[in-house]
C-alpha positions in Angstrom: 0.0 -9.0 1.5 2.8 -11.6 2.0 0.2 -13.8 1.5 -1.4 -13.1 -1.6 2.5 -12.8 -3.1 2.9 -16.4 -1.9 6.1 -14.4 -0.2 7.2 -15.3 4.0 7.4 -12.6 5.4 11.0 -12.4 5.4 11.0 -12.2 2.0 9.2 -8.5 2.0 12.4 -6.8 3.2 14.9 -8.6 1.2 12.9 -7.6 -1.9 12.3 -4.2 -1.0 8.5 -4.3 -1.4 7.1 -0.8 -1.3 3.2 1.1 -1.5 3.6 4.0 -4.0 0.5 6.3 -4.1 0.4 9.1 -6.9 0.4 12.5 -4.9 2.4 13.7 -2.3 0.4 12.0 1.2 1.6 7.7 0.8 -1.9 6.5 2.3 -1.1 3.2 2.7 1.6 0.8 4.0 2.7 -2.7 4.5 3.2 -3.9 8.2 6.5 -5.4 8.7 5.6 -7.9 11.3 2.4 -9.4 9.8 3.0 -7.9 6.1 -0.6 -6.8 6.1 -1.3 -3.2 4.0 -2.7 -0.8 6.8 -3.5 2.9 6.7 -0.5 5.0 7.0 -2.8 8.4 7.2 -5.8 9.4 8.0 -7.9 9.3 4.8 -10.6 12.1 4.9 -13.4 11.4 1.7 -14.9 14.5 1.9 -11.7 16.4 1.7 -10.2 13.9 -1.5 -12.9 13.0 -3.6 -15.7 16.6 -2.2 -17.2 16.1 -5.9 -17.3 12.9 -6.8 -19.8 10.4 -5.3 -17.4 7.1 -6.5 -13.9 7.6 -3.6 -11.3 5.7 -5.2 -7.6 5.7 -3.8 -5.1 3.5 -6.0 -1.9 2.8 -5.5 0.9 0.5 -6.6 3.0 -2.7 -5.2 6.4 -2.3 -6.0 8.4 -5.5 -5.5 12.2 -6.3 -6.5 13.5 -8.7 -7.7 12.0 -11.7 -10.0 8.6 -12.9 -9.3 
């Protein structure tokens, strides 16, 4: 994520970069030392999308400050 945004790793915490998902469970997070997008919770496809053939988890990346 840091690389895709063109930011250095310290800028991620300085800008309060965070991942937000709809619903209560936050399935994704940013790894603080690498800036990589990682899974924060177990993702059970059968539970989330039991009757849907294409399963999509949407999340938003929020970056404070100007880019």
